PDB file with SEQRES, HELIX, SHEET and CRYST1 records, atoms N, CA, C and O in Angstrom:
SEQRES   1 A   64  MET ASP LYS LYS LEU VAL ILE ALA LEU GLU VAL ASP GLY          
SEQRES   2 A   64  TYR TYR TYR HIS ARG GLU GLY THR LYS GLN GLN GLU ARG          
SEQRES   3 A   64  ASP LEU ILE LYS ASN LYS ILE LEU LYS LYS TYR ASP ILE          
SEQRES   4 A   64  PRO LEU ILE ARG LEU LYS THR VAL GLY SER GLY GLU LYS          
SEQRES   5 A   64  GLU ILE ILE LYS LYS GLU ILE GLU ASN ILE LYS LEU              
HELIX    1 AA1 TYR A   14  HIS A   17  1                                   4    
HELIX    2 AA2 LYS A   22  LYS A   36  1                                  15    
HELIX    3 AA3 GLU A   51  ASN A   61  1                                  11    
SHEET    1 AA1 2 ALA A   8  ASP A  12  0                                        
SHEET    2 AA1 2 LEU A  41  LYS A  45  1                                        
CRYST1    1.000    1.000    1.000  90.00  90.00  90.00 P 1           1          
ATOM      1  N   MET A   1     -21.020-109.784 -22.540  1.00  0.00           N  
ATOM      2  CA  MET A   1     -19.880-109.656 -21.825  1.00  0.00           C  
ATOM      3  C   MET A   1     -18.952-110.982 -22.118  1.00  0.00           C  
ATOM      4  O   MET A   1     -19.429-112.104 -22.292  1.00  0.00           O  
ATOM      5  N   ASP A   2     -17.630-110.690 -22.141  1.00  0.00           N  
ATOM      6  CA  ASP A   2     -16.772-111.830 -22.272  1.00  0.00           C  
ATOM      7  C   ASP A   2     -15.525-111.380 -21.455  1.00  0.00           C  
ATOM      8  O   ASP A   2     -15.535-110.371 -20.750  1.00  0.00           O  
ATOM      9  N   LYS A   3     -14.469-112.189 -21.600  1.00  0.00           N  
ATOM     10  CA  LYS A   3     -13.283-112.100 -20.739  1.00  0.00           C  
ATOM     11  C   LYS A   3     -12.086-111.343 -21.428  1.00  0.00           C  
ATOM     12  O   LYS A   3     -10.915-111.427 -21.059  1.00  0.00           O  
ATOM     13  N   LYS A   4     -12.559-110.579 -22.502  1.00  0.00           N  
ATOM     14  CA  LYS A   4     -11.541-109.901 -23.318  1.00  0.00           C  
ATOM     15  C   LYS A   4     -10.981-108.807 -22.476  1.00  0.00           C  
ATOM     16  O   LYS A   4     -11.748-108.094 -21.829  1.00  0.00           O  
ATOM     17  N   LEU A   5      -9.631-108.621 -22.443  1.00  0.00           N  
ATOM     18  CA  LEU A   5      -8.974-107.643 -21.721  1.00  0.00           C  
ATOM     19  C   LEU A   5      -9.138-106.281 -22.580  1.00  0.00           C  
ATOM     20  O   LEU A   5      -8.772-106.229 -23.754  1.00  0.00           O  
ATOM     21  N   VAL A   6      -9.721-105.176 -21.898  1.00  0.00           N  
ATOM     22  CA  VAL A   6     -10.034-104.021 -22.663  1.00  0.00           C  
ATOM     23  C   VAL A   6      -9.168-102.881 -22.248  1.00  0.00           C  
ATOM     24  O   VAL A   6      -9.009-101.939 -23.025  1.00  0.00           O  
ATOM     25  N   ILE A   7      -8.581-102.902 -21.046  1.00  0.00           N  
ATOM     26  CA  ILE A   7      -7.722-101.885 -20.518  1.00  0.00           C  
ATOM     27  C   ILE A   7      -6.660-102.435 -19.552  1.00  0.00           C  
ATOM     28  O   ILE A   7      -6.899-103.443 -18.888  1.00  0.00           O  
ATOM     29  N   ALA A   8      -5.508-101.791 -19.468  1.00  0.00           N  
ATOM     30  CA  ALA A   8      -4.574-102.216 -18.453  1.00  0.00           C  
ATOM     31  C   ALA A   8      -4.329-100.978 -17.517  1.00  0.00           C  
ATOM     32  O   ALA A   8      -4.395 -99.826 -17.947  1.00  0.00           O  
ATOM     33  N   LEU A   9      -4.054-101.275 -16.265  1.00  0.00           N  
ATOM     34  CA  LEU A   9      -3.873-100.173 -15.404  1.00  0.00           C  
ATOM     35  C   LEU A   9      -2.549-100.424 -14.529  1.00  0.00           C  
ATOM     36  O   LEU A   9      -2.432-101.489 -13.922  1.00  0.00           O  
ATOM     37  N   GLU A  10      -1.606 -99.487 -14.472  1.00  0.00           N  
ATOM     38  CA  GLU A  10      -0.375 -99.618 -13.746  1.00  0.00           C  
ATOM     39  C   GLU A  10      -0.082 -98.503 -12.918  1.00  0.00           C  
ATOM     40  O   GLU A  10      -0.267 -97.366 -13.353  1.00  0.00           O  
ATOM     41  N   VAL A  11       0.393 -98.716 -11.668  1.00  0.00           N  
ATOM     42  CA  VAL A  11       0.746 -97.646 -10.823  1.00  0.00           C  
ATOM     43  C   VAL A  11       2.247 -97.647 -10.863  1.00  0.00           C  
ATOM     44  O   VAL A  11       2.890 -98.661 -10.593  1.00  0.00           O  
ATOM     45  N   ASP A  12       2.791 -96.531 -11.195  1.00  0.00           N  
ATOM     46  CA  ASP A  12       4.247 -96.318 -11.355  1.00  0.00           C  
ATOM     47  C   ASP A  12       4.910 -95.718 -10.101  1.00  0.00           C  
ATOM     48  O   ASP A  12       4.597 -94.581  -9.744  1.00  0.00           O  
ATOM     49  N   GLY A  13       5.803 -96.433  -9.431  1.00  0.00           N  
ATOM     50  CA  GLY A  13       6.699 -95.825  -8.491  1.00  0.00           C  
ATOM     51  C   GLY A  13       7.831 -95.286  -9.094  1.00  0.00           C  
ATOM     52  O   GLY A  13       8.304 -95.860 -10.075  1.00  0.00           O  
ATOM     53  N   TYR A  14       8.386 -94.176  -8.618  1.00  0.00           N  
ATOM     54  CA  TYR A  14       9.523 -93.442  -9.312  1.00  0.00           C  
ATOM     55  C   TYR A  14      10.772 -94.434  -9.365  1.00  0.00           C  
ATOM     56  O   TYR A  14      11.262 -94.769 -10.444  1.00  0.00           O  
ATOM     57  N   TYR A  15      11.236 -94.865  -8.194  1.00  0.00           N  
ATOM     58  CA  TYR A  15      12.414 -95.646  -8.157  1.00  0.00           C  
ATOM     59  C   TYR A  15      12.528 -96.801  -9.127  1.00  0.00           C  
ATOM     60  O   TYR A  15      13.561 -96.992  -9.768  1.00  0.00           O  
ATOM     61  N   TYR A  16      11.408 -97.606  -9.235  1.00  0.00           N  
ATOM     62  CA  TYR A  16      11.470 -98.788 -10.007  1.00  0.00           C  
ATOM     63  C   TYR A  16      11.231 -98.558 -11.464  1.00  0.00           C  
ATOM     64  O   TYR A  16      11.457 -99.461 -12.270  1.00  0.00           O  
ATOM     65  N   HIS A  17      10.798 -97.426 -11.825  1.00  0.00           N  
ATOM     66  CA  HIS A  17      10.458 -97.128 -13.169  1.00  0.00           C  
ATOM     67  C   HIS A  17      11.339 -96.089 -13.921  1.00  0.00           C  
ATOM     68  O   HIS A  17      11.054 -95.672 -15.043  1.00  0.00           O  
ATOM     69  N   ARG A  18      12.414 -95.714 -13.221  1.00  0.00           N  
ATOM     70  CA  ARG A  18      13.252 -94.672 -13.782  1.00  0.00           C  
ATOM     71  C   ARG A  18      14.213 -95.172 -14.817  1.00  0.00           C  
ATOM     72  O   ARG A  18      14.521 -96.363 -14.803  1.00  0.00           O  
ATOM     73  N   GLU A  19      14.697 -94.383 -15.686  1.00  0.00           N  
ATOM     74  CA  GLU A  19      15.461 -94.812 -16.823  1.00  0.00           C  
ATOM     75  C   GLU A  19      16.718 -95.652 -16.463  1.00  0.00           C  
ATOM     76  O   GLU A  19      17.416 -95.344 -15.497  1.00  0.00           O  
ATOM     77  N   GLY A  20      16.976 -96.657 -17.210  1.00  0.00           N  
ATOM     78  CA  GLY A  20      18.182 -97.474 -17.075  1.00  0.00           C  
ATOM     79  C   GLY A  20      18.002 -98.594 -16.049  1.00  0.00           C  
ATOM     80  O   GLY A  20      19.000 -99.229 -15.707  1.00  0.00           O  
ATOM     81  N   THR A  21      16.790 -98.887 -15.527  1.00  0.00           N  
ATOM     82  CA  THR A  21      16.568 -99.946 -14.655  1.00  0.00           C  
ATOM     83  C   THR A  21      15.908-101.154 -15.372  1.00  0.00           C  
ATOM     84  O   THR A  21      15.308-101.057 -16.443  1.00  0.00           O  
ATOM     85  N   LYS A  22      16.078-102.282 -14.685  1.00  0.00           N  
ATOM     86  CA  LYS A  22      15.433-103.507 -15.238  1.00  0.00           C  
ATOM     87  C   LYS A  22      13.897-103.451 -15.463  1.00  0.00           C  
ATOM     88  O   LYS A  22      13.322-104.036 -16.381  1.00  0.00           O  
ATOM     89  N   GLN A  23      13.300-102.679 -14.518  1.00  0.00           N  
ATOM     90  CA  GLN A  23      11.950-102.301 -14.543  1.00  0.00           C  
ATOM     91  C   GLN A  23      11.566-101.663 -15.830  1.00  0.00           C  
ATOM     92  O   GLN A  23      10.587-102.035 -16.478  1.00  0.00           O  
ATOM     93  N   GLN A  24      12.364-100.683 -16.192  1.00  0.00           N  
ATOM     94  CA  GLN A  24      12.126 -99.969 -17.489  1.00  0.00           C  
ATOM     95  C   GLN A  24      12.169-100.833 -18.656  1.00  0.00           C  
ATOM     96  O   GLN A  24      11.383-100.653 -19.586  1.00  0.00           O  
ATOM     97  N   GLU A  25      13.083-101.811 -18.667  1.00  0.00           N  
ATOM     98  CA  GLU A  25      13.306-102.773 -19.760  1.00  0.00           C  
ATOM     99  C   GLU A  25      11.979-103.590 -19.871  1.00  0.00           C  
ATOM    100  O   GLU A  25      11.421-103.789 -20.950  1.00  0.00           O  
ATOM    101  N   ARG A  26      11.539-104.025 -18.725  1.00  0.00           N  
ATOM    102  CA  ARG A  26      10.215-104.856 -18.625  1.00  0.00           C  
ATOM    103  C   ARG A  26       9.100-104.032 -19.122  1.00  0.00           C  
ATOM    104  O   ARG A  26       8.270-104.525 -19.885  1.00  0.00           O  
ATOM    105  N   ASP A  27       9.028-102.757 -18.719  1.00  0.00           N  
ATOM    106  CA  ASP A  27       7.999-101.877 -19.073  1.00  0.00           C  
ATOM    107  C   ASP A  27       8.005-101.704 -20.650  1.00  0.00           C  
ATOM    108  O   ASP A  27       6.928-101.672 -21.246  1.00  0.00           O  
ATOM    109  N   LEU A  28       9.064-101.605 -21.248  1.00  0.00           N  
ATOM    110  CA  LEU A  28       9.171-101.490 -22.749  1.00  0.00           C  
ATOM    111  C   LEU A  28       8.564-102.752 -23.422  1.00  0.00           C  
ATOM    112  O   LEU A  28       7.820-102.640 -24.396  1.00  0.00           O  
ATOM    113  N   ILE A  29       8.889-103.932 -22.894  1.00  0.00           N  
ATOM    114  CA  ILE A  29       8.386-105.099 -23.419  1.00  0.00           C  
ATOM    115  C   ILE A  29       6.833-105.047 -23.244  1.00  0.00           C  
ATOM    116  O   ILE A  29       6.093-105.181 -24.219  1.00  0.00           O  
ATOM    117  N   LYS A  30       6.369-104.855 -22.008  1.00  0.00           N  
ATOM    118  CA  LYS A  30       4.985-104.850 -21.729  1.00  0.00           C  
ATOM    119  C   LYS A  30       4.210-103.839 -22.628  1.00  0.00           C  
ATOM    120  O   LYS A  30       3.120-104.123 -23.125  1.00  0.00           O  
ATOM    121  N   ASN A  31       4.842-102.629 -22.809  1.00  0.00           N  
ATOM    122  CA  ASN A  31       4.158-101.671 -23.688  1.00  0.00           C  
ATOM    123  C   ASN A  31       3.991-102.114 -25.163  1.00  0.00           C  
ATOM    124  O   ASN A  31       2.960-101.877 -25.792  1.00  0.00           O  
ATOM    125  N   LYS A  32       5.101-102.797 -25.706  1.00  0.00           N  
ATOM    126  CA  LYS A  32       5.000-103.290 -27.059  1.00  0.00           C  
ATOM    127  C   LYS A  32       3.897-104.393 -27.213  1.00  0.00           C  
ATOM    128  O   LYS A  32       3.249-104.486 -28.255  1.00  0.00           O  
ATOM    129  N   ILE A  33       3.717-105.172 -26.215  1.00  0.00           N  
ATOM    130  CA  ILE A  33       2.686-106.266 -26.194  1.00  0.00           C  
ATOM    131  C   ILE A  33       1.341-105.683 -26.110  1.00  0.00           C  
ATOM    132  O   ILE A  33       0.435-106.116 -26.822  1.00  0.00           O  
ATOM    133  N   LEU A  34       1.159-104.704 -25.259  1.00  0.00           N  
ATOM    134  CA  LEU A  34      -0.215-103.984 -25.195  1.00  0.00           C  
ATOM    135  C   LEU A  34      -0.537-103.249 -26.453  1.00  0.00           C  
ATOM    136  O   LEU A  34      -1.684-103.198 -26.897  1.00  0.00           O  
ATOM    137  N   LYS A  35       0.491-102.680 -27.022  1.00  0.00           N  
ATOM    138  CA  LYS A  35       0.287-101.915 -28.361  1.00  0.00           C  
ATOM    139  C   LYS A  35      -0.196-102.922 -29.434  1.00  0.00           C  
ATOM    140  O   LYS A  35      -1.147-102.724 -30.191  1.00  0.00           O  
ATOM    141  N   LYS A  36       0.624-104.083 -29.400  1.00  0.00           N  
ATOM    142  CA  LYS A  36       0.285-105.010 -30.422  1.00  0.00           C  
ATOM    143  C   LYS A  36      -1.145-105.519 -30.464  1.00  0.00           C  
ATOM    144  O   LYS A  36      -1.700-105.771 -31.534  1.00  0.00           O  
ATOM    145  N   TYR A  37      -1.767-105.675 -29.218  1.00  0.00           N  
ATOM    146  CA  TYR A  37      -3.052-106.126 -29.100  1.00  0.00           C  
ATOM    147  C   TYR A  37      -4.025-105.029 -28.901  1.00  0.00           C  
ATOM    148  O   TYR A  37      -5.184-105.296 -28.585  1.00  0.00           O  
ATOM    149  N   ASP A  38      -3.610-103.769 -29.071  1.00  0.00           N  
ATOM    150  CA  ASP A  38      -4.479-102.639 -29.134  1.00  0.00           C  
ATOM    151  C   ASP A  38      -5.251-102.534 -27.731  1.00  0.00           C  
ATOM    152  O   ASP A  38      -6.474-102.403 -27.677  1.00  0.00           O  
ATOM    153  N   ILE A  39      -4.445-102.603 -26.633  1.00  0.00           N  
ATOM    154  CA  ILE A  39      -4.970-102.517 -25.256  1.00  0.00           C  
ATOM    155  C   ILE A  39      -4.413-101.270 -24.745  1.00  0.00           C  
ATOM    156  O   ILE A  39      -3.196-101.093 -24.691  1.00  0.00           O  
ATOM    157  N   PRO A  40      -5.323-100.343 -24.345  1.00  0.00           N  
ATOM    158  CA  PRO A  40      -4.869 -99.056 -23.742  1.00  0.00           C  
ATOM    159  C   PRO A  40      -4.283 -99.366 -22.415  1.00  0.00           C  
ATOM    160  O   PRO A  40      -4.739-100.246 -21.686  1.00  0.00           O  
ATOM    161  N   LEU A  41      -3.195 -98.576 -22.098  1.00  0.00           N  
ATOM    162  CA  LEU A  41      -2.638 -98.584 -20.636  1.00  0.00           C  
ATOM    163  C   LEU A  41      -2.847 -97.282 -19.966  1.00  0.00           C  
ATOM    164  O   LEU A  41      -2.596 -96.191 -20.478  1.00  0.00           O  
ATOM    165  N   ILE A  42      -3.375 -97.501 -18.659  1.00  0.00           N  
ATOM    166  CA  ILE A  42      -3.458 -96.156 -17.881  1.00  0.00           C  
ATOM    167  C   ILE A  42      -2.352 -96.243 -16.967  1.00  0.00           C  
ATOM    168  O   ILE A  42      -2.233 -97.227 -16.237  1.00  0.00           O  
ATOM    169  N   ARG A  43      -1.489 -95.239 -16.948  1.00  0.00           N  
ATOM    170  CA  ARG A  43      -0.368 -95.160 -15.939  1.00  0.00           C  
ATOM    171  C   ARG A  43      -0.667 -94.156 -14.911  1.00  0.00           C  
ATOM    172  O   ARG A  43      -0.898 -92.988 -15.223  1.00  0.00           O  
ATOM    173  N   LEU A  44      -0.671 -94.567 -13.702  1.00  0.00           N  
ATOM    174  CA  LEU A  44      -0.937 -93.587 -12.507  1.00  0.00           C  
ATOM    175  C   LEU A  44       0.481 -93.573 -11.785  1.00  0.00           C  
ATOM    176  O   LEU A  44       1.218 -94.560 -11.776  1.00  0.00           O  
ATOM    177  N   LYS A  45       0.771 -92.445 -11.223  1.00  0.00           N  
ATOM    178  CA  LYS A  45       1.951 -92.237 -10.419  1.00  0.00           C  
ATOM    179  C   LYS A  45       1.643 -92.291  -8.927  1.00  0.00           C  
ATOM    180  O   LYS A  45       0.596 -91.832  -8.470  1.00  0.00           O  
ATOM    181  N   THR A  46       2.616 -92.884  -8.160  1.00  0.00           N  
ATOM    182  CA  THR A  46       2.277 -93.115  -6.689  1.00  0.00           C  
ATOM    183  C   THR A  46       2.230 -91.726  -6.063  1.00  0.00           C  
ATOM    184  O   THR A  46       1.747 -91.685  -4.931  1.00  0.00           O  
ATOM    185  N   VAL A  47       2.612 -90.675  -6.556  1.00  0.00           N  
ATOM    186  CA  VAL A  47       2.539 -89.366  -6.058  1.00  0.00           C  
ATOM    187  C   VAL A  47       1.538 -88.455  -6.780  1.00  0.00           C  
ATOM    188  O   VAL A  47       1.544 -87.235  -6.618  1.00  0.00           O  
ATOM    189  N   GLY A  48       0.668 -89.105  -7.593  1.00  0.00           N  
ATOM    190  CA  GLY A  48      -0.303 -88.325  -8.418  1.00  0.00           C  
ATOM    191  C   GLY A  48      -1.536 -87.972  -7.624  1.00  0.00           C  
ATOM    192  O   GLY A  48      -1.575 -88.188  -6.412  1.00  0.00           O  
ATOM    193  N   SER A  49      -2.463 -87.478  -8.228  1.00  0.00           N  
ATOM    194  CA  SER A  49      -3.872 -87.244  -7.682  1.00  0.00           C  
ATOM    195  C   SER A  49      -4.869 -87.231  -8.850  1.00  0.00           C  
ATOM    196  O   SER A  49      -4.554 -87.080 -10.031  1.00  0.00           O  
ATOM    197  N   GLY A  50      -6.117 -87.409  -8.373  1.00  0.00           N  
ATOM    198  CA  GLY A  50      -7.219 -87.376  -9.482  1.00  0.00           C  
ATOM    199  C   GLY A  50      -7.329 -88.723 -10.127  1.00  0.00           C  
ATOM    200  O   GLY A  50      -7.901 -88.810 -11.214  1.00  0.00           O  
ATOM    201  N   GLU A  51      -6.795 -89.844  -9.507  1.00  0.00           N  
ATOM    202  CA  GLU A  51      -6.894 -91.125 -10.198  1.00  0.00           C  
ATOM    203  C   GLU A  51      -8.253 -91.619 -10.479  1.00  0.00           C  
ATOM    204  O   GLU A  51      -8.474 -92.158 -11.563  1.00  0.00           O  
ATOM    205  N   LYS A  52      -9.143 -91.489  -9.636  1.00  0.00           N  
ATOM    206  CA  LYS A  52     -10.558 -91.988  -9.839  1.00  0.00           C  
ATOM    207  C   LYS A  52     -11.165 -91.259 -11.150  1.00  0.00           C  
ATOM    208  O   LYS A  52     -11.816 -91.947 -11.936  1.00  0.00           O  
ATOM    209  N   GLU A  53     -10.982 -89.987 -11.384  1.00  0.00           N  
ATOM    210  CA  GLU A  53     -11.462 -89.339 -12.578  1.00  0.00           C  
ATOM    211  C   GLU A  53     -10.658 -89.752 -13.781  1.00  0.00           C  
ATOM    212  O   GLU A  53     -11.234 -89.952 -14.850  1.00  0.00           O  
ATOM    213  N   ILE A  54      -9.321 -89.892 -13.656  1.00  0.00           N  
ATOM    214  CA  ILE A  54      -8.579 -90.449 -14.831  1.00  0.00           C  
ATOM    215  C   ILE A  54      -9.099 -91.761 -15.294  1.00  0.00           C  
ATOM    216  O   ILE A  54      -9.375 -91.917 -16.484  1.00  0.00           O  
ATOM    217  N   ILE A  55      -9.256 -92.766 -14.377  1.00  0.00           N  
ATOM    218  CA  ILE A  55      -9.646 -94.108 -14.711  1.00  0.00           C  
ATOM    219  C   ILE A  55     -11.020 -94.064 -15.299  1.00  0.00           C  
ATOM    220  O   ILE A  55     -11.220 -94.731 -16.314  1.00  0.00           O  
ATOM    221  N   LYS A  56     -12.039 -93.324 -14.757  1.00  0.00           N  
ATOM    222  CA  LYS A  56     -13.352 -93.173 -15.186  1.00  0.00           C  
ATOM    223  C   LYS A  56     -13.407 -92.631 -16.605  1.00  0.00           C  
ATOM    224  O   LYS A  56     -14.073 -93.184 -17.480  1.00  0.00           O  
ATOM    225  N   LYS A  57     -12.716 -91.574 -16.798  1.00  0.00           N  
ATOM    226  CA  LYS A  57     -12.659 -91.106 -18.124  1.00  0.00           C  
ATOM    227  C   LYS A  57     -12.137 -92.059 -19.235  1.00  0.00           C  
ATOM    228  O   LYS A  57     -12.691 -92.175 -20.328  1.00  0.00           O  
ATOM    229  N   GLU A  58     -11.052 -92.709 -18.866  1.00  0.00           N  
ATOM    230  CA  GLU A  58     -10.446 -93.776 -19.911  1.00  0.00           C  
ATOM    231  C   GLU A  58     -11.432 -94.891 -20.159  1.00  0.00           C  
ATOM    232  O   GLU A  58     -11.590 -95.301 -21.309  1.00  0.00           O  
ATOM    233  N   ILE A  59     -12.134 -95.426 -19.105  1.00  0.00           N  
ATOM    234  CA  ILE A  59     -13.018 -96.446 -19.149  1.00  0.00           C  
ATOM    235  C   ILE A  59     -14.241 -96.079 -20.056  1.00  0.00           C  
ATOM    236  O   ILE A  59     -14.703 -96.893 -20.856  1.00  0.00           O  
ATOM    237  N   GLU A  60     -14.726 -94.865 -19.902  1.00  0.00           N  
ATOM    238  CA  GLU A  60     -15.847 -94.323 -20.828  1.00  0.00           C  
ATOM    239  C   GLU A  60     -15.511 -94.189 -22.202  1.00  0.00           C  
ATOM    240  O   GLU A  60     -16.366 -94.263 -23.085  1.00  0.00           O  
ATOM    241  N   ASN A  61     -14.119 -93.965 -22.458  1.00  0.00           N  
ATOM    242  CA  ASN A  61     -13.618 -93.968 -23.918  1.00  0.00           C  
ATOM    243  C   ASN A  61     -13.433 -95.182 -24.567  1.00  0.00           C  
ATOM    244  O   ASN A  61     -13.209 -95.194 -25.777  1.00  0.00           O  
ATOM    245  N   ILE A  62     -13.505 -96.305 -23.852  1.00  0.00           N  
ATOM    246  CA  ILE A  62     -13.290 -97.602 -24.435  1.00  0.00           C  
ATOM    247  C   ILE A  62     -14.237 -97.919 -25.574  1.00  0.00           C  
ATOM    248  O   ILE A  62     -15.445 -97.790 -25.375  1.00  0.00           O  
ATOM    249  N   LYS A  63     -13.803 -98.311 -26.712  1.00  0.00           N  
ATOM    250  CA  LYS A  63     -14.683 -98.646 -27.878  1.00  0.00           C  
ATOM    251  C   LYS A  63     -14.763-100.241 -27.845  1.00  0.00           C  
ATOM    252  O   LYS A  63     -13.792-100.931 -28.157  1.00  0.00           O  
ATOM    253  N   LEU A  64     -15.968-100.769 -27.451  1.00  0.00           N  
ATOM    254  CA  LEU A  64     -16.100-102.166 -27.436  1.00  0.00           C  
ATOM    255  C   LEU A  64     -16.638-102.677 -28.742  1.00  0.00           C  
ATOM    256  O   LEU A  64     -16.818-103.883 -28.906  1.00  0.00           O  
TER     257      LEU A  64                                                      
END                                                                             
């Protein structure tokens, strides 16, 4: 075990992540950084469901 970042998790609220906002600009930068370092991002919606299963599946798919 080490302290290597293996996955990122974000909960998206509709208002702050909609197109044309400052948050969307920051999200684009964050997405580029995560992609550059090959770190998968799990995005969950505040109005979604089944989050536990989604997270579990993604963690199980991580290739260490």
